[in-house]
N, C-alpha and C positions, 0 to 999 in steps of 0.2 A: 720519630716518636709522635704519637697523635696529640700530645698535650704539652703545654708549657709549664716549667717549674721554676720557682724562684726561692733561693735559700741564702741565709746569711745577710751580710750588709753589702749593698750595692748603691752606686750613685743614682740620682733620679733620671739622668740621661746617659746614653752610651758615649764613650769617647770624650769625656770631659775630665777635668781634674777631680780626683778622689783622694783625700789626704788622710793620713794617719794623725793621731793626736799630737805627735812630735813635728807635724808639718811636712813630713816626707810623703811622696806619692805612693799609693798602691799601684801595682803594675797590672794593667789590663791585658788579657790575652783573648783574642777572638779565635774560637775553635769552630771552624766552619767547614761545610761540605760542598762539593761541586763548585769549587772556587768560592765565590761569594753569593751564589744564586740558589742555595737550598738551605735546609735547616742548620742552625748554629747555636752555640752557647758563648756567653761572655764570662770569663773567669778573672777574679781579682786576687792577685798574689801579693804577698808581703815583699817578695823578691822577684827579680827578673828570672823567668823560667828558662832563659837562654844560657845561664851561667854554667859552664862545664869545665871541669879541671883538665880532663883528657879523654880521648876516645881510642879504643883499642879493639883488635879483632876478638871474636869470641866464637867458639865452636859448640854446636849442638847438632847431633846426627839423628834424624827422625826415621831414617830408612831409605834404601836405594831402590830405584825403579827396577821392576821385573821385566826384562826385555822379552820379546817374542811370546807374549801370552796368547792363549787361545780365546776366541770369542765364544763364551759359554756361560752357564749359570755356576755361581760359586757360593759355597757356604764355608764359613770359618769361625773358629773360636778365637777371638781376638785376645783373650786372656793368655793364650800361649805365648804371646809376644811381650808379656809384662816385663818390666825392668824397674829398677829403683830410680827415683828421681822426684823432682818437685812438680808444681802445677804446670810448668812449661817444658821442663827437660824430660819428663817421663813420657811425653807424647810419642806415639808410634804412628807415622803416617801409613794409612792403609790404601785409600784411593784418592785420586786427584786428576784435575785437568786445569785449564787456564782460568776457570771460574771459581773453582772451589777445591778445598782439600779437607779430608776427613781423618781424624786421628782417634785412637783409643789410648787410654792411660790409666795405669794404677798408680796413684800418687802416694809415695811412701815417706816423704819428708817435707819439712817446711823450709823456707828460704827468706832471708832478710833482703834479698835483692828485689828491686822494683822491675816491672816488666812492661814493655809497650810493643804492641804489634803495629808497626807504622803503615803497612800496606793493606791490611785486611781487617774487616770486621770479624769478630769471634762470636759464635754461639756455642756456649759450653753447657752441655747437658750433664747435670750432676746425678749420675746413676746411683752412687753410694756416697755417703758422707754429708756433713753439715759444718757450717763455719761462717766466715765473713769474707766479703769482698771489700777491700779497702782501695779507694781511689781519691783523685783530687776532689771529687764531688761529695765524698763522705763514705759512710759505712753502709753496706747493704747486707742484711742477713741472708745467708744461703741455706736452703733446705734441700733435703733429698728430693730428687726428680724435678729440680728447677731448671728451666732454661735461663741461662745468663747471657744477655745480649750486650756485648761490649764493643762500642764504636772504635774504629781504627784510630790510632794516636792516643788512646787513653792510657795514662800511667796507672798501673794497679798492682796489687798483691792479692793473692787468693789463699787464705789460711783455713785450715780445717781443725776441728775440735779433737779428732782422734784419727791418726794416720794408719790404724790397723786395717781399715777397710774404706778406702776412697777410690772410686772409679768414675772416670769421665769419658764422655764422647764429645769430641771437639769438632765443630764445623767452621772452617776458615773460609770467609767470603771475600772475594776480591771486588765486590761491589756492595752497595749499602743493603743491609738487612732491614726489611720493612714489614710493617703490618700490611697485609694485602689491601689494595685499594678498594676492592668491592666490599670489604668489611667496614669501610669508612664513609661518612657523608661528605658533602662538598666542603664542609668546615673542618674536617679532620676528626670529628667525634666518631667513636665506634658505633655502628648501627645496632638497632634492637636485634637484628637477625644474625649478628656476628657471634661466633662461638666463645668469645670472651670479651670483657669490657674493661674500661679504665680501672675499675675497682680491683681487678685481678692483677694489675701491674704494680710492682713494687719498685720504688726509686730510692737512691741513696739518701742518707740523712747526714748533712754536713756536720762535722765535728769541729772542735776548737783547732785553730790553725797550728801547725807544728813549725815553729820558726827556729830552725836549728841549722847552724853552719857546720860543715864537715866534708866528708867525702862519701856520697851516697851512691851505691852501684845501681845503674839502670841498664838492664839488658834489653836491647832494641832489636826487633826482628824486621828485616826488609826483604820480603819474599822468602827465599830460602837462606838468606844470609843474615848473620848475627853480628852485632857489635856491642861492646861494653862501654858505656859512658859514665864517667864519675861526676856526679852533680855536686856543685859547691853547696847548694841549699837543699834541704828536705823538700820534695816535690809537693807534699800535701800541706801547703802554706796558704790556702785560700781563706780570705775573709768572707767571700760571698760569690755566688754565681747565679746566672739565670739563662734560660733558653730551652731548646728542644733536643740537644745532643747530650747524652749521659748514659752510663750503664744502667740496665734495668733487669728485673727478674719476672718470670712468669712460670708458674708451676703447672705441669702437665695435668695434674689432678683437677685443675680449675677449668679445663677445656670442656665445653658442653658440645658433645657430638650431635651431628644430624642423623636422623633415622628415616628410612624410606620404606615404601610398600614393597619394593624390590631392591636388590643389591645396589648400593651407591658406589660410584667409582672412587678411587683414592683421592682424587682432587677435591672431593667433598670434605676431606679431613685436613685441609690446608691449615697451616698455622703461621708461617712466615714466607715471604718471597724475597728473591734477589735476582740479579741479572743472570739469566740462563740456568737457573735452577730454583726449586722450591723445597720447602721443608713441610712435611705433614706429620701427623701423629695419630696412632690408633689407641683408643682408650675403651674401657668398659662401656657397653651400650646394649640396648635391646636390639635383637635381630629384626630383619625385615618381616612385615606382618601380612603380606599377600599369603593366602592359604596354600599356595603351591610354591612359594619362594624357595630359593636355594641360597642360604646365608653365605656359603663359601664363595669366594670370587670365581668368576668364569675365567677360563684359560685366555690369555691375552699375550699379544706380541707388541712390546713397546718399540715401535719403529722410529720414534723421534726421541727417546730418552733412555738412559740407564737408571735403574732403580736399586737403591741401597736401603736395606732395612737393618736397624739396630734394635735388637730384641731386649726389652727392659724387664718385663714380668708377665706371668700368666701363662695361659694355654693358647698357643697360636693355632687357630683352627684349620689353617690351610697347610700347615707344615708339620712334619714328623721329625723327631730327633733335634729339636730346638731347645736350647737352654738360654738363660739370661746371659747377656754379654756376647752372644753369637751375633754374626752379621751375615747377610746374604747380599749378593750382587746378581741381578738379573739384567743382562745387557741387551741393548737395542738389537732387534733383528733375530732374537732367539725367543721362541714362545716359552711361557712358564704358566704355572697355575697350581691348583691343589694336587697333592700327591695322591696316589691310589687309596680309595676308601675315604678320603677326607670330605669329598663332595657329598657322598651318600650319608656319611655321619653327621653332616651339618643340617640335613633336612629335618624339620620339626623342632630344632633347637630354638629357644626363646631369647637367649642373651649370650653374651661372651664376656669373659674377663681376660683382657690382654692390654698390655702397654708396649708400644714400639714407636720408634722415631724413624721416619722415612725421608730420604733425600732423593729427589728425582732431578736428574741433570739433562740438559738438552744438547750437550756435547759429550762424546765418548770419554769414559774414564780410563786412566792408566792405573795399573796396579803396582804395588811395591813387593819386595821380597818377603815382607811380613805375611802377605797373603799366601805365598808359596809355602811358607813354613807352618801356617795355621789352617790351611784349608782341608776340608774333607775331600779325600781323593775320589770317593765314589758318588759324590752329590749328583752328578749328571745322570747316574743310573738309578736314582731314587724314585723315578717315575715308572720304572719298569715293574710289571706285576709278576708275582711268582707263578 
């Protein structure tokens, strides 16, 4: 995160005695990244966060790998894979490699379980729904079209106001999700030229500590393996915390896009970075203003990256037959671009209304059987002219 946050009661120095009114010590927990060499937070618990009654196996199946896939362009309606479940169990894995995994989910039910992804940062795009994200750090209001950036190891719950229509696109990163370095100055502040600033970022608000003893179920994810831990104490027992590691929210509608005289490449729509992949988004914007500009993208061959688009809302000027919740995968080594007639139709247009989330990976993606069941069988033929 680009800035430091302090909430609740904390001692005036780190790693010193910090006592309750009855003389007992609060329990300090250092929540650090990259060992002890990168950003961190210090959390002060009423009870030791290590107290667990038991640990047992836990099963969640997100989908199996589709073997022997062809290297080609794919379009799929991820909604066809929908199933019942809560904010973590309803996730269907669609694409993945050693750096990133992408899931779609229609969330149909709440859960009282706590959840922790121990090995991966999560970026949850809330396509439909609103509610609250509860964590050790406090409560974060969740709005439609929010990006929720949740650091690995965070214990949280995600609850929605109405489960009749909740849809998520989840990006699981096996490296730290960051604000791009070229958006920040040498002190970490977001630059004037960045497409968003600190005012657009929302952080949790610490609530009164929950000091309850019992058996509190915590579902932990370690890569593709799950375990269930029964905690002796409620995990949201913080009296205070400070630092630069915490869950935060940014809404896609607060992104200020760049506009050029001629068509800008997708990299100019960057929003987050991680190791070996980036996250971009497309939002409503004026089109290019050169008198002979072609607003539709040129045909291109991503020889170094696979490109995934998750379509959120609007009219996607380079694609036909696209609805909200659809996904496309254009793989490295295979050319793609506007379908017949879309280039010509874009000439002279002044603006676009479209929302989409894009993930570009620098290692090839594997596909799951959800793709096989949800894909458009004739997408590769959609560039053929009658």
